[in-house]
N, C-alpha and C positions, 0 to 999 in steps of 0.2 A: 543607529541600533539603539541606543542609551535613550536618545531623545522621545522614539518611538514607544517604548519600555515606560518611560516616564507617564507618555499620553494615556497609555493603557492603565496605567495604576491609577492615575487621576481620573478617569472615566469610570474604573470599578467601583472606586471611593464614592465617587459621586451617585451611581447606582445604588449601593449598599446603605448609602445615609438614606436616601430615599425611601428604603424599603418598607414596608408595612406588613404587619401580619399576614401570614398565608397559610392554609390548611396542610399544604405539601411545602412547606419550608424545610423540613429536614429529609424530602423523598432521595436526595442524593447524598446528603452527609451524614445521616443516621435514620436509613429507611425502616429499620425494626423497632424506633422509639417507642411509637405507640403497643406494639405485642410485647414489649418488656415491660412497659406501665401495666399494662393491662393483666398480665401473668402474675406479677405481685400484689395486684389488687385482688386478683380472684383468690388467691390463697390465704391473703390476710382475712379479706371479708367472708370467708369461709368459716376461718375459726373465728372471727371476732365482727360479726355484720354491725355492731353497734358503733363500730369505726367510721362509718359511711357519714355519719352526719358531723362528726368533728371537722372530716377532712373536707368537706363543702364549705361549711363555718371557716376553715382555715384560708380557705380562696378569697371568700367573701371578705375577710377582714384585711388579706392582703392588699386587694384591689382599693379599699378605701382610703388607705393610707400610703400617699405618695404613688398610686398606681398599681397595677400589678406588676412587681418587680420582685418578689421573693423577698423582701425586706423584713416580713413578719418572721420569718425564718432565722434571721441573723442572732448571734448570740451575744449579750453584752460584754463589755469590755471593761478594764480599769477605769477607762475617760469616759464612759459612754454607757446608760442603760439603755437598752433596744427596746422596740415595741412588744418582743413576747412577755417582756416583763413588767409592762404597764398593767394595771388595774384589770382593763377588761379583756386582758389577753392571758390572764394567769389560768382561766380554765381551758383554754384550748388544750387539745390533745392530738398524738400523732407525730408531733417531732422525729421522736425516734425511727417511725415506719417510714417518713418521706426520705430521710437519709438512707435507709436502707434500700429504698427504690431508686434513688437518685444514684447510689453504688453499683446498683445493676446497670443502669444506664451507661454509668462511666465505663464500664466495662464493657460494655456493646460498643460504644462510640465518645472515647475518652474527649474531654474539652470542647465539647460540640453542643449540648443541650443543656440549657439552663434551667435553674431551680425552678424559676416561676412557671418556664413552661410544663416541668414537669408536675407541679401543684394544679396548674389548670387541667392537665390531663387524667389526674388522680380525683378531682373534684368531678369531672364529667362520669369517669367511671363509677364513682361512688354513688351517683344518682342511678347510673344505668345498670349496675348491679343490684341496686335496692328496688329493680323494677319500674323505674322512671325512664324518661325518654334517653334517645342515644344523639350525639349531633357532633358535626365536624368541628373540632376546635383550632382556631386558627393559631400560628405557632411563629414563634420568633422574636418571642420575648428575651430582653437581656436582665441580668441580674443587678439591683441596684446597689450602691455603696453606702448608703445613709439609712440608718434605723435608730429612730428617736421616740421614747417611750411616750413622751408630752404630744407627739402628734396623732395618739389614737383619739385623743377628742372628736377626731373627724367621723368616729364609728357611731353610727345610728344607735342610740341606747335601747333597751330593751322598755324601757319607762317612756318614750318619745310619744308625743300627740301628733295628730297628722301634719300638722303646719311644720312640725320639728323636721318630721321625718323627710318631707317633701323638699324641703330645704337643702338639707342634707344630700339629697339625693340629686337635685337639680346640680349641684357643686360638681357632681360627676357626670353631668350630661345625661342622667338616668331620669325617666318621667314619672309619672304617677302610675301608669301602668306596669312600668318597670318594679316599681315601690311593692304594689299588690302584687305582682306575678312572683318575684324574688323573696317575699315575704313567705310563701308557700315550702320555701326550703327548710321552714320547720316543721313539717311532714315526716322529716327523720330525724332521729336523736333525742338529746336529753339535755334539760338545764338544772342548776343548782338553785336552791329554794330560794337562796339570797336575791337571784335576778328577778323574782317577780312577789317576794314575800311581802313588799311592802302594801301591795292590794289586798293583803289578808288580814294585816293589822295595824297597818299606819300610813294609811293612802294619801290622808291631806295633814299628817302631822301631828293631831291629836294624841296619838300613843293611848288608845284604849282599844278595846274589844270589837266595838262597833264601827270603829273607822276602818272600812272597808270600800274598796272601789265600787260602787253602785252598778257600773256597767257590767259587773262580773255575774253569770248566772248562779244562783245562791246554793244548789245543789252541789254545781261543779266546785263552788268556794270550799265547802264545808269537807269535800274531799280532798282539797289541796290541804286544807288545814291538818287532815289528819296525818298526812305525809310530810308537811312543813310545821312543827309544832309552836316555832317561836320566828322572831325575827333573828336570832343568833345561830339558825343552823346553816353552817357552812359548807356542809358535806354531803346532804342527800341529794340524790338526783331523780328528776320527777320528768315522764316522757312528755315530749311537747304534743305529740299526737296519741292520745291515748289509744291502746288497741292495736293501731299498726306503725308503731314509731321507727319500725324497720323495712316500712315498706312504702317507697315513694309513691303518692297517691292523692286522691282528692279528699281524701279524711280531714286534713286541715282545714279547707273553707267549710266542711260541714260542723266544724268544731267553731270555727268564729261565728258562722250564721246562727249557731246557738249562745252565743255570747260564752264560749267556752274555750275561747284562743287564752294561752298560758301568759302571754305577756301584754302588758297594756299597749305595746307597739300592734298588737295581732288584733284587738278590739278595737283600736284607733283607723281601722280600716272601714269600719261601719259606718265612720262619722262624715264621710265624703261620698257625695251620691255615686260618682263614676266607679270608686273602687268598691262600694256596698254594691252596685250592681254586679261588678264582675264576680266579687264573694257569692253572692248569693246564685248567679247563673252556674258556676261552677260546684258551690254546695250540692247540686243537684246529684252529681257523678254522671252527668248525661253525655259532657262534653270532653272527655278524657284527653284524645288526640288534640284537640284545639288547644287545652292547656299546655300539654305537654310540648306543642311547637312553640307557643308563648314562652314557656320557660327556657327552651333552648336557643331562642332568640334574644331572649334579655341576659341568660349566661354569656353569649358570646359578645354582647354591648357591654356589659360589664367587664367582662375580661380583655376588652381593649382600652380600659380605662388608664389613660396617662401612662402607657407604657415607654419601655425602653427599647429601640431597636437601632438597629446598622453598628456603630461604632459606639454607642452610648453604652454605660456599664459595664459590665462583664459577665463571663461565664465562670461560676464557681465550681470547684470539684466538691466540696462539701458545702452543704447549705448553711449551714449556721456559722461559717467561719468564712470572712474576707480572704478574697486571694491575695496572695504576695505581690502579684504582678497584674495588669490588666490584660484580657484575651483580646489577643489581633485577630483571630480567625473570623472572618467576615461569611458564612456561607448563604449564597445566594438562593431566594425562593425561585421555584420552577415559575410560577406566573409572572415574578419579575422580570426573567429570563424571555419568557414570551414576547412580555411587553416591549422588551428591548427590540426582538425582532421584528414584531409588529410595527413599531417606532419606525425602525430604520427602512421597513419595507415601502412605508408610506413617504420617504423622502427619496426613494430610486427612482432616478429618470424615467423609466419604463413600466413602472407600476402604478396604480390607484392603490387608497386604501382599502386594505384588505378585511379587516378587522381593527377595531378602535382598542387600543390599550386599555386595560380594567382602571387604571387611574391617572387620566391625563394629567391631574392637577399635581400631582407628585413627582411624576416620572417626565411625561411630555412638556411641561412648562420649563424645566432644568434644560433638558434640552435644546428646546427653542432659544433660550437666552445665548446658547453656544453659536450656533449656526456655522459651524466649521464642518466642512465635509470630510476634512481628512481625520477628525476624530470619529466620523460618523463609519466612513470605510474602514477604519481600524477596529472598532468596535463590533462590526459587523463581521469580520472575519473571526474574531473572538467568540462570538455567539454561534455563529453556523458551526464553527468547532467544536464548542460544547456540545451542540444538538448531536453532532455527528458521532462525536465520541460515546455519547451517553445511550445511542440505539443499540441492541442487541438482537442478534439473529432469531433469539426466542421469545417466549412469554416472559413478561415483567411486571412486578407490582407498580402502578403507576405509569405504564406504556403512553397515556395520553397527558401526563401531566405538562407537556410543552405545546402540544396540538389542540388540547381539549380538557383542560385543568377542572372543569365543571362536570366532566361526564358522568362520574359516580353519584355527585350531588343530582344532578338533573333524573337519574334512574331511580335514586332513592325516593327523593320527591313523587315523582309520577308512581311508584309501586304504593308509596302509602296513599295516595289517593284512591288508586284503582283496588288496592284492597278495603279501603274504607267502604267503596260503594258494593264490591263483591268478595268477601275474605275467602270464599271457595275456591278462588282462583290462585292462590297460595301454592297448593300440590301439584296442580296443573302445571303452573311455570316451571316448579322444581323438576317435574318429570319430565318437562319439555328439554331441559338442559341434559338429564340423564339420555333421553331417545337420540338428543342430536349429538352427543358425543360417542355413543355406542355403534351406530351407523355410519360405515363408511361411503363417501361420495362414491358414486359410479357413473355412468352416462346409461340416459333413458330417456323415456317420456312420463310415464306416470309417477308423480312427487311423491316421497316419502309421508308427506301428510295424507295421501288417499289412501295408506296403506291399513291393512285391517288395524293392526295393534294401535296405529294413530288417529282413527276415526273418533274416537271418544276424547282425543285430546283438545282440552280448551285453553284460550289465553293468547291465539293468533293475533287477536285484535290490539290486546294488552302491549304486544310487543312492537306493532305498529305504531301505536300511540307513542310510544316512549321515543320509538325510532324517529317518529317526524317530530318531537320536541327537540331532539338533540339534532337532529339535521338542521332546524332553525338556528341553533346556536354555533355548532361545528360543521358544517356541510361537508359530506362526503368524506369523514374522519373516522367514524367509529363504526366498526362492525356490527351487523346483525349476530355474529355468533357473540360477540363481547356483551353485548346487551342480554341475550338471553343468559349467559354466565352470570351477570351481575344482579340481573331481575331474580335468579334462582337464590341466589346469597341473600338477597334483600327479602325474598319470598319465606326464607328460611328466620332471618332475625325477626322481621316484622310478625312471626307466629311463635315470638317468645323463645327462638333458637339463639346459635350463635352469631355472632358479628366475625367475619374472616375477611383477609385482604384476597382479591380475586386478581389474579394474574392475565393479564389483558395483552392485546397484541395479535389476537385472532383474524385471519382474513376470511371472508365467506366462498365458501364451494360456489361453483357454478353449474355442478351437475347434482341432480337428486334422484333416486330409482326406488319404487314403491317395492317391488318384490326381493329387495335384499332388507328391508326392515326385520321381516321374519326370520332370515338368516343371523343376523347380526343381534337382536334384541332376545334376551332371554325371556320366553313365555313365563304366565305366572303358575303354570302347571310342571315348571322344570323340577328335577331331584336335585340334589347337591351335586353329583357329579357331573351333571348338565350345566348347572349355574356355575361351577368352579371352571369348566371349560370354556363358558362363552366372558367370563370375566378375565381369564389368562389370557385370552387373545388381546385382550386391552391393555394386558401387564400389571392387572389389579390381582391382588393376592386372597388368601382367606379371610384375612382380617380386614381386607378393605370391603370384602363381600359384607360381611357381620354389620361393620359400620354403617356403610351406604343403605342397607336394608331398612336402617334406622328412620329412612325418607317416609316410610311407610307410617310414620307417629303421625303425619298429616294428610287429609284426603280421604276420598270414598272410591269404591269400585262398583261398577254393574255386576247384576248376579251371573251375566256369562259365564266369566272365567273361572266361578266356584261352583257352577252346576253340576260338573263332572265329579267332583271331588264328594257332592252331596249325595247324587243319585246314581253314578255309574261309573265308579273309578274305575275298576278293572274290566267293564265290559259286561259284570254281570248282575247289573242294578245293585250294587252294592255302594258301602260309603266308605271314605277315607279312615283307616283303622287310627290314624295317627291324629285324626282331629278328636278332641275331648267331645263326649256325648251331649254334655250341656249345652254347647256351643253349638253342635251341629243343629241341635232342635231349635234354637234360636233362629240361627241362619234359615232354616227350613220354612220358619214361619215368614219370613221375608223374601225368601226366594224358593216359589212353588218348583215342581218338576217342568222341565221343559215341554213343551208340547210338540207332539209329531210335526217334523220339517225344520223345529227350531236349528237355526244354526249358529252356533256360539251365542247363543243367548240373544238373538235377535228379535224376538217378541216384545210384547209388553213388559213379559213378565222378568225377561231379562236385561231390562233396562233399569230394574229397580236398583236404588244405589244403598250401599252397606258402608259403613265405616269403616276403615282400615284399623283404626285403634279405638276401639269404642270407648266413650267417654271422654274423650281429649282429641277427637279427631281433628280438631285446628291448633293445637299447640301442640309445638316442637318439643317434647320431653323424653323421658325415659318410659314412659309406660308401655309403649310398642313392646318392649323386650320383655316386660312383665307378661304381656297379653300374651305373647310367643309361647313364654314357659308354660303358663296356666291352660291355656287352649287349644295350642299348635296354630296359631296363626291365620289370616282369613286366607292366603293363597297357599298352596301345597309348596311353591319355593319358600315362602314364611317358613313354615314346618320343617323345612330339609335343613335348615340353619341348626337343627336340631340332633342332625343324623352325622354330624362330622366333629370331631374332638376341638379343633382350633374355634368354628364358627359357635359350637353350642358353647365352650369356655369363655367365650365373649359376650353372647347372650345371657348368661347366668350371671358373669361378673356386674354387666352393666344393669341387670335387673335389680339387685342387690345393692348397687350404689345409692349411696345416701345424698351425694350431689353432684350434679349434671357435668359439672367442669372437664372432668377426663374425657367423658363421651365427646363434649362439645368441641376438644382440643382435636381427638382423633376423628371427630367429623368434619372439621374444617380441613386437616390434612388429607384425608381420603379425597375430599371434593375436589382441592387443587388437583391431586394427582390426576382426579378422572379428568378436569378440564385438561388437563395436557395431552389427552388421546388425539391422535392422529391430525393435528393443528394445520392448518397453513398458515404460514407467515413470511415476511418480507414481502417479495413480488408474487407470492403464489396467491392465487384466488382473485377477488375483488372487494371493494366496499360498495354495498348496493345502497342505494338512494331510498328503497322501500324493500323491506325484507322478503314481501311474496312475489317480486317480480325480478327477473335475470336482467343484467343490465347488457344491453345490445353492444 
């Protein structure tokens, strides 16, 4: 028994040492880590948005010295001057806030998450909360125990020329494209005058007023001189991207293209043909999504530089203080566990290779050297036990971590492409999830999609496209119901709304009935009593109603659902008195009276589209609530929110909010709650290879 235990310890240790960074690394040991970090980041950047740039810079400085190991966070000791006290790092800000975030993470998951990983997550959220891209951060870094001030000479200086910069990046396995892409981190934040004042006063060392950098735009140079009057200014801060230094955008490239990059290193990008081409392309502002994808890819690449993993380094409780002992806990990432299972199945005498492990070079090669079936059998017992114990009967965040770890990434990637091709599909896909959750499955012949309320639904092809992509990666694994839920979340996020974790594990129903759609879905002409009745059946309360109606922040409607409200509200050719007259007049210009025989707006006039939230109908924001207060809303059901004390109070609260953060949190919670409605899990239902076709 003891020898078997020793074998298992040896086996697991080998796997832990081989483990690489993984986006789902903490899914079992600390599943809330990203939510904890983001909550603190939202709170801090709401109060001090200028902190975003320093936190991004901190991650950069950490990765370029000894790799992304959190060593930049360590305090100096009596016997050692640490990186943070070296000259290039004296202007870094945010150390205290990083300790605050780490303390929150420690409270949720003691001795589990490294400072290096916390910093990587904070840098990503700093960019995202500054209206930049969101990306999945590979995790599993360990904290380094060495921090030496002299090693900061590895940091690319702001005065570097292109040759120097490319050489310093190459040492970190970062290429020319990474250099020009990551330089755009200068789109957020500020810099002290002394970092660039030599360009203004003493560029070649002549020490006279005319000794300026000739590559700098003269008008911009004059403006900088008014802010930085001398070489001795050590306190003044200057925006790196004037006019939008708190927003992550393409303004940086526009400035560099006009020879208005703040640092010499910025201007140096124009001296290389490839870098110059990239700068000029993105200076146009026409390729935002392309740049965002490039930046995310380069950040992931930089975040993997010389990382410590497995049993290397430590996990610090406080980021500035060395641990008194090495941390022993070695959480194994979900994908590493899946690789172990896949590898063992390859060796089973009655199986063929079902799916290749994600990293044969680090996992499979070590196994193949051992060639001992006893170890394989023992490991298989452990793996199967792990997977079985982690399964729960209900929905859970990360349900596919072992069986299809790339599921959410595939959905998000496809959604980006789909909405780049047709942004108007976002509200349709959100609406599809809502309709799917509200209609219970019952036996019948005519399907739900053919029912009248669903005939205007679009996006079925998009769902099939995502499903087909997933089937090539993980056949018969991810349900169509889960795809709809994830696509709805991504539709909101890609419309500038919140990101939230989707609980997955739904199974697909194998019955669908058109006639029950109208019985289960609250129609747009519902009053508040009817709305509350429909929602209460789904265990959703008044607050959920007010929150979920915020979905109407994006999208349009045909005239049909509002014609009665405009022309025949009570059957005597009257108008809904709760609709503000000015708004009603605007709607009547778009939606003329229905013609004789027109049923529910089936005529040409009824098919005209009207924005649900005029002015921002493709941006997920708070203006829907302001619109309802000011006009009575497009649908009668929108206006009905003002007829109930709870829903009206919420509408008024959100309409007056200066920040969307609280509403975003409420929306995420309500969407998760709605997503649990009458789900099929476990052995119920089926997993369809094509969403529109029953499995025989």
